N, C-alpha and C positions, 0 to 999 in steps of 0.2 A: 639023431632024430632031426628030420628035415624041418619040423615045425619050430625048432629052436632058432633057426636062421631066418625066421620071418623078419622082414626089415624093421629097423627101429622106428621108422616113420609109421608103418602099419601098426606096430605095437602101441605106439603113443596115440595114434588115431583111435584104436580100439579102446584104450584106456579112457581117452577123452569122451568118446561116445558112451561108454559105460557110466562114467561119472555124470555126464549130462543126463542120461536116462534115470540114474538113481536119484540124483539131486533134483532133476526136473519133477520126478514123481513125488518126492518129498515136498518140494515147493508147491506143487499143485494141491497136495493134501492140506498143507498149511494154509494156502490161500483160500481153499474151500472153507476150512474152519474159521478163517478170519472173516469171510463173507457172511457166514452164519452168525458170527458174533456181531458183525456190523448190523445185520437185520435185527438182531435182538436189541441192540442199543437203540436203533431207530424206533422200535416198538416201545421201549421204555421211555424214550424222549417224548413220543406222541402221547403216551399215557400220562406222563408228568405234566405235559401242557394242558391236558384235559383236567387234571387235578387242580392246576393253577387257575383254570377258567372257573371252576366251581368256587374257589376261594375268592376270585375277583367278583363273582356274582354276589357272594355273601357280603363282601365289603360294600359293594354298590347298594345292596338292599339295606344295610345298616345306615348308610349315608342318606338314602331316600327317606327312611323312617325318621331320621334326625331332622331333615329339612321339613318333613311334613309336620313334625311336632312344633318346629319354629313357626310354621305357617299358622297352625292352630292357635298358638299363644298370641301371635300378632293379631289374629282376627278377634280373639277374646278381649284384647286390650283396646281395640278400636283405633289403633295407630295406623293410619292409611299408608304413611311412608314405610313404616316397618313391615306392614303387610305386603306392600308391593315388592320390597326387597326380598322378603321371605319367599314370596311366590316365584320370583326369578330363580332363587337358589334351589327351590323345590323342582322347578322345571328342568334345570340343568342336571340335578341328581337323577331325575326320571329319565332324561336322555341317556345318561351314562348307564343306568340300569338296563334300559332297553338294548343298548349295544352289547352289554355283557350277556344278556339273555339270548340275543341272536347267536353269539358264539356258543352258548350252552346248547342251543337247539340243534347245532350241527351234529352232536353226538348223543344228546339226551333230550329228545324233543318232548317227551312226556313231562319231564320235570320243568322244562321251560314253559310249556303250556299251563301247567298248574300254577307256576309263579306269576305268569302274566294274568291269569284269571283272578288269582288272589289279590294281586296288586291293583287290578282295575276296580275291585270293590272296596279296597281299604280306604281309598280317598273318599268315596261316597259315604261309607259308614262313619268315617271320622267327621265329615261335615254334618251328617245327620245328628250324631251324638252332641256335637258342639252347639248346633241350633237348638236341640231339645234342652240342653243345660241352660242356655241363655234365656230360653222361653219359660223355664221353670217346669218343664214336663219331665218329671223325674222317671216315671215308668218308661216312657218312650226312650229317654236317654239311657236308662239301664239296659234296655233290650239292644239298643244300637251298640253300646259299649261291649256287651257280651259277644255280639256278632263280630265286632272289630277284633276282640281278643282271640276269637276262634280262627278268624282269618290269619292273624299274625302267627298263631301257633301252627297253622297249616303251612305257612311260608317257612317257618323255622324247621318243621319236620321234613318238608320237601328238601330243603338245603342240607339238613343233617344226613338224610338218606343218600342224596347224591354224592355228598362228600365221602361218606363211609363206603359207598359202592366203588367210587373211583380209587379210594385208598386201597381197598382190597384188591382191585385189579392191578394197581401199581406194585403192591407187595408180591402178588402172584407172578407178575412178569419178572421182577427182580430175582425171586427165588429160582424161576425157570432159567434165567440168564446165568445165575451163579452155577447151577448144575451143568449148564451147557459149557461154560468156561472150564470147569473142572474136567469134563470129559474131553474137551478140545486139547487141554494141556496134556492130558494123559496120552491121547492119540498122537499129538505132535511129538512128544518126547519119544514115543515108541518108533514113529516113522523116522525121525532124525537119527536116533541111535542106530537103527537098521541101516540107514543110508551111510552113516559114518563107518560102520563096520564093513559094509560091502565096498565102500571106496578105499578103505585102508587095505583090504585084502587084494583088490585089483591093483592098487598102486604098488604094493609090496611085490606082487608077482612080476609086474612089468619092470620095476626098478632092479630087481634081482637079476633079470635077464639082460640088463644094460650095464650094471655097475662094474662087473668084472672086466669086460672088454674095454670099458671106459678107463679103468685104472691102468691097464696095460698101455693104452694109447697115451694117457697123460704122462706116464713115466717116460715114454719115448720122447714126447715133446720136451720134457724137462732136460733130458740128455742132449737134445739138439740145441736148446737154448744155452746150456752150459758149455757148448763148444766141443762136446765129446765126439770123437771120430767113430768109435765102435758103439753102435746104438742097438738096443734090444727092440727091434721093430715088431709091432703086432702082426699076427698072421693075416693074410688076405682072405677075407670071408665074403660071402655073397650078401652083404648088407652094408650099411653106411660106415661101419667101422673098417670094413675092407677098403672102401673108398678112401678113408682117412689114412689107412696104411700105405696105399699107393701114393697119396699126397705127401706123406711124411718122407717117403723115399725120394720124391722129387725135391722136397724142401731141404733135405739133408745135402743134396747136391748143390743147392743154391745158398746154403747158409753162410759159407765163407764170403761169397760175393756180396751178400746183403750186409754182412758184418763190416765189410770194407766201405760200402756205401754209407753206412751209419756214421762214419767218422770223417766223411769228406763233403765239402761244399759243392753242390752240383753245378753252380755257375762258373766258379773259378778253378775247380779241381783241387783246391787247397784243403788242408785239414780244417775241420770246423771247431766250434767252441768246445765240444766234448773232447775232441782229440787234443786241443790246446791244453785244457785243464788236466787231462790225464798225463800227457807228456811232461807238462811243467811240474806237476806234483812229483813225477818220477825223478826229474832232474833235481828238484829240491831235496828229495830224500837221499839221492846220491851225493849231493853237495854237503849234506850234514856229515858224511863220512870223509870226503876228500878235501873239505874246506875250500873248494874252488867256488867262486861266486857264480850266481846265475842271474842274468839280466833279461829284462823284457822291454821291448819297445812297443808302445801302444800307439798305433798310427790311425789318424782320422782324416778322411778327405775333407778339405775345406770347400764349402759352398756346393756340396753335392746335391742338396735339395733343389737349388736353383737349376742345376742341369736337368734333373728329373722333371721339374715343373715346366721348364721351357721347351725341352726337346722330347719328353716322353720317357717311359720306363724302358723301352727297348734300347734307346740310346744310352740311358743310364746304365743298363747292364753292360753295354760295350765299354762304357767309360770305366766301370768297375773292373772289367777284364783287362783293360789297358793298364790300370793302376796296379793290379796284381802282377802283371807281367813285368812292369818297371820295378816294383818292390823286389821281385825275385832276382832281377838283374843286379840291383844296386845294394842289396843287403849284404852283411858280412859273410865271408866264406864259413861254411859249417853251421850257419844259423838256420832256423826253421820258421817258415812263414805260414800263418793261419788266417782265415777269415773269421773274425770274432762275431760280427753281426753287422748287417746293413752295409754302411760304408766304412766300417772299422776293421782294421787288420792288427795282428799281433806278430812280433818277431821275437823268438826266444834265442838266447845266446848262452851257451854253457862252456865249460872248460876254459874259463877266463883266468888270467893271472891276477891274483890278489895283490894289492899294493896301491901306492899313491897315484900311479898312472892310469888306474882303472877308469876314473871319471873322464879323463882326457881321451882315452881310447874310445869309450862309448860316445862321447861328444862327436869325435871325428866320424865314427860310423853313422851316427844319426845325421850329421851334416851331409855326408855322402848320399844318404837317402833323399834328403831335402833337395840337393842339387840335381839328382837323377830324375826326380819327379817334376822339377820346375819347368821342363821343356814343354812348350805348348802342344796340345793334342789336336791334330786336324780332324774336323768333323764336317764333311761336305765342304761348304763355302765358309765355314766358321773355324776359328782357331780358339780352342778352349784352354784357358790357363789352368794348369793343374798344380795344386799345392797341398801340403799336408801339415797337420799339427801333431807333434810327437811327444808323448810322455814316457819317461824312463824310470823303471823300478828295478832295484837290485836286491837279491836275497843275500844275507838275511836281514839287512837293515830296514827294508820297506815291506816286510811281510813274512809270516812264518808258514803260510800255506799258499797254494796256487790261487785260491779265491782272493786272499788278501793282496797278493802280488798284482793281480789283475785290477783290483780296486784302486791300489796306489798308483799304478801306471795310468789308469783311466783318469783319476783325479788330476794327475800332473798334466795329462793331455788337455784337459779342460782349462787348466791354468795357461797353458801355451796358447790355446785358442782365444782365451779372454785377453791375452796380451798381444793381439794383433795377428794371430794365425801365422802359418808358414814359419814356425820356429820350434824350439825344443825346450822342454823343462824337465828337470830331475824331480822325482818325488822327494819331498821332505816333510817332516812332521808338521811344520807350520802350514806349508802350501796345501798339502793333501788334507790336513785337518780342516782348513777353511773350506776347501772344495767339497769334502765329504759332508760338511754341515750344509752346504748349499744343495748338494744332491739329496740329502735327507729332507731339507726343507721343501724341495721340489716334490718329493714323494708325499710329504704331509699336505702340500697344496692339492695334489691329486685326490688324496683321501678326503680333504675338506670339501672339495667340489662334489664328491660322491655323497657326502653326508650332509650337504646343504649348510655348511658353516659360514658361507659368505653371504653378505647382504649389503645393499646400498644404503648409505646414510645420505641425508639431503641438507645442503647448505643453501639458505634462501638467497634469492636475488631480489633486492628491495628497490622500489621506486620511491626515492626520498622526497620527491615533490608531493606525491599523493599519500605518502605514508602507508604504502600497500605492498604486499608480497606478490610479485608477478611471475615468479618462477623459482627454480631450484637447480642446483648442480648435484648429480648423483655421484657420490664418492664411495668406492667399495671399502668395506671393513670386513675383517676376519674375526669371528668369535671362536678363537682357538680354545679347545677344551682344557688346555693346561696353562697357556700363556695369557688367557683373557682376550680382551679386545685389542686387535693389532691393526695399526694404520697401514696404508699402502706402502710407505717407505720401507717397511720391514719384509715385504714379500714381492713387490712388483718387479724389481730387478731380476730376481731369481725366476719369476714367471716369464719374463721376457727371454731370458737366456735358455730356459728349458722348453720354450715353445708353448707354455700353458696360458700365455696372455690372451690368446684368442678365446679360450673357454671362459676365462674370467670376464673378458669384455662382453661376450655374448650373454653371460649370466646377468651382468649389470644392466645391459641394454634391455633384456626381456623383462626383468623385474622392475626397472624404471618405467617401462611402457605400461606394465600392469598397474603400477601405482598411479601414474598419470591418468589412466582410464578411471580408476577408483575415485580420484579427486574430482575428475570431470563429472562423474555421475552424481557427485554431491554439490554440483554447481560451483566448483573451484577449478577454473581452467588455468592450471599452472603449466608453463613450459618447462620441461625437465631436460637439462643438458647432460649429455653422456660423453665422456672422453673416448676418442677413437685412436687406437694405436696404429703404428706403422704396419704391423702384421695384418690387422683387420682391413686396412686400406688395400693391401695387396692380395687379400683373400676374398674371392667373389662370394663366399658363403653369406656374408652380411646382407647382400642384396636379397637372397632367398628369405632371410629372416624379416627384412623390412617389408617385403611384398606380402608377408602374412599378417602384418599389423593392420588393425582397423583404425579408423579415424575416431576423433573424440565423440562421445555420445551426444546426439542432437546436432552435429555439424560435420563438415568434411575436413575440419582442421586437423593437422598432425601436431601432436603435442611434444614430440621429441626433437631436440636440437643436438647436433654433434659439434664437439670441440676438438680441434687438431692442433698439435704443436708443430713447429717447423721441422722437427726431426722426423715426423711422419710423412713429410713431403719431399725430403731431400733426395731419396734414391731414384725415384721414377716419376718425374713431374707429369709426363705425358699420360702414363697409366693412371696416376692420381687424378688428373683432370677428368679422364673418362669415368672413373669410379665416382668421383664427387658429383659430376654432372648427372649421372644416373640417380644417385641418392637424392639430389635436389629435385629431379624430375618426379620422383615418387612423393614429393611434398614435404620433405624434411629440410630444416634450415641448417646451415653450416657456419660455424664460427672459427676464428683463428685465435688460439690461446697464446698467452705469453707474448703478445704483440710487442715488437720493438726490440726483442732480445736477440734476434738473428740478423744476419746480413742481407737476407733476401725477402724480408717481410713485405716490402712495397711491391716486389715482383709478383708475389703470390696474390696480392690484392688485384693486380692487373689481369692475371692469367686464369685464376681459379674462381669458381662460383661461390664467393664468400658473402654471407649475409650480415655478419657482425664480427667485431673484434673485441678482445679482452685486453685491457691495459695491464701489463704485468705488475705484480705487487712491489717489485723493487723500485719502480718509478713512483708509486703511490706513497711508499714509506719514506722516500727521499725528498718528497715535495717540500716539506717544511725547512729543509736544510740545504737544498740544492736548487739553484736557479735553473740549471740545465735540466734536471728532472721535471721541474714545473713547466719549463718550455716544451719538453717532449710531450707531456700529458696534454698541454694546451694545443700543440700542433696536431697530435693524434685526434683530438676531438674535432678540430676544424677539418682535418682530412676526412674523417668518417662522415661528417655532415655533408661535405661536398660530394662524396661518393655514395651518399644515401645508405650508409651502413649503421647498424646499431652498435652501441658502445656500452661495455660493462667494465667498471673498475673493480678489480679484485684486490684482496689484501687490505681492505679498509679496517683499521684497528683503533681509531680514536675519533672523538667528536670533531676535532680540528681537521682531520683528513676528510671526513664526511662533508663538512661545511665547505671546505676549500674546493673539493670536487664539484659540489653543488653550484658554487659560484661560477666555476669554469664551464658549467653546462652539462656535467655528467650526472644524470639523475638516477641511472641504474647502477647499483653498488652491491658489493658482496664482500664479506669478511667477518673477522671475529668481533668487530664492533657491534654487529647485530647478534650473531651467535655462531658457535661452531657447527659442524655438520651433525645432524640429529637423525635418529631412527624415524621412520615415517609417522608413527603415532605422536611422538614428541614434537616433530616438525609441525604437525597440524595444530597441536595445542599452542605452540609458540606463536604460530602465524595468527591465530585468533586473538591471543593476548596482545601481540604487537599492533595489530590493526585496531584493536579496541583502545589502546593507550595512545597511539599516534607517535610521531617522531619526537615530540617534546617530552612525552612521558617516558619514552625509551631512553632519551638523552639523560633524564634525571636518574633513571635506574642505573645506567652505565656509570654516571658520576659517583653513585653511592657504593658501587661494588669494588672488588679488588682490582688492581692493575691487570691488564690483559697480558696473558702469557702467549708468546708466539709459538706456534707448533705446526705440525704437518696437517694439511687439509684433510 
């Protein structure tokens, strides 16, 4: 039957059109019923508003009668003040009644006219009756009171009739709406049921015409993926399944080639990570039977990132290709070379002789690789020094699986890199255990950044002459979910080594800027200092962040200062000068931290755009016992004054140190004497209390509390 070979596309299109038609018709019917229901609800709402209007007129009428009675009583009493007050209240009630009657007239003009006419004569009759009573004319008063009572009964009857009439209309509309809803639900259920049945029938017919050839094609694909040579290919038909059958025949011819590509690195032509783990696990399984050790050398190119950053990725690829070629040349005979990832390679060696000479043999083989790669690599007019760090793991001592072997060798490689690069380290329980902890901590830092667990704390900078907080230093803290609050000393080194210091520094910078803006909006213009790492100095991304910062609310002043240690300036003074000059051009101030602890501090003051210096805490702590330390602090203050630089003394921990620095002319101080670093909210509260109590009050508080414990900032 030729119709059976209608293309799958046309079958699905017909199914979709049928479903759209069926469901569209059902939806249209439901929408029509919903529109009718909406009209009914609108009519009910309008009628309910009319009913509420009648009730409002009734309330206004009652208030007007009450105010009229008060007016009559005031007139009878002869109290002019009371009478005037009652008249004003009566007039206000009359105005309200008139407004409500206008609303009533919109839909019940006859009732509104009757109420207006009755109310107009109520006031006159009330005054006539009161005048007759006061004059002693009982007959006249009786007649007036009867007319007044008749008018009031007329008002009540009119309101009662209007209320009853609107209530009957509302009940009628509600009943009609309920009946319409019941009919709509019945019709909707019938329409939806019919649409579902028709849709299911159409879907079944189309799916049945597709499912059998789809199953045949799927079975053929599974056979191809399993690597089978003889494949039950589906027949070639005049539809999409026929096209798939042709494609499967082509795919079968290419399957082996694709399988080979899946296990090879396209850049170097070496086996990739998948091939490494597969072959290494196979060697480990074989070693369990032969008892012959299996070794792996994990090789990492030193300073490859610098090559990529300086010369570009194409040059970096050539550099990797040269490294792979040299490794292939100098690795042991019979070994296998793989590219594990990035600039990391792995060499597996099996069929080794067990015994005491194994470690010596592997050391010689690794040293041969080190020497072979140490030759400079010519690149245009440049000679690049090539070196590697190697970690060695041996089965069975350093792992029971391929994954564990790779982890042990990688950890040993990081130990080699940490100990000066261009050397070899064997995996051992102690070394790899420590390194694995560091790698695990690096992973936790990444998760902590994703979960927002890091926040800056603020340690105040105090002007001791004025007894005022003039700024703060932002110091990052980690609110670890298990270990609690962690200071930088417990994670900064790992962040530096793992390349995460930039993310931490950027986070601290952004949050410190936001906090400074918040304080400035509360009329507290505090300069916030942020530490700048060597990686941030060499990374141009920080300039993009700074260009996005706004100035302080109400001024053009930048509230962020940067503090650098000499270690951040050692590698590239020229580049650092360019970066720091641009940062200063953007309006940010720059300070030199730990001044005096390095051999080139004075050189930096001459060449770099420094605005302030920080006297290192070691000199502040030693002032009381060392004349040399005191002389260094005094000389630093004199130098800063002559160079027009700001000076902050950090590490102030006692009243004696604070006063001694003050005598020497250092008025800006920071340290545990004042307080430790605090969260933003606690910092604000502490600052207010400190400035309220003043320096003398703070000194008395310090004298009364426990001795200061020195700790990490």
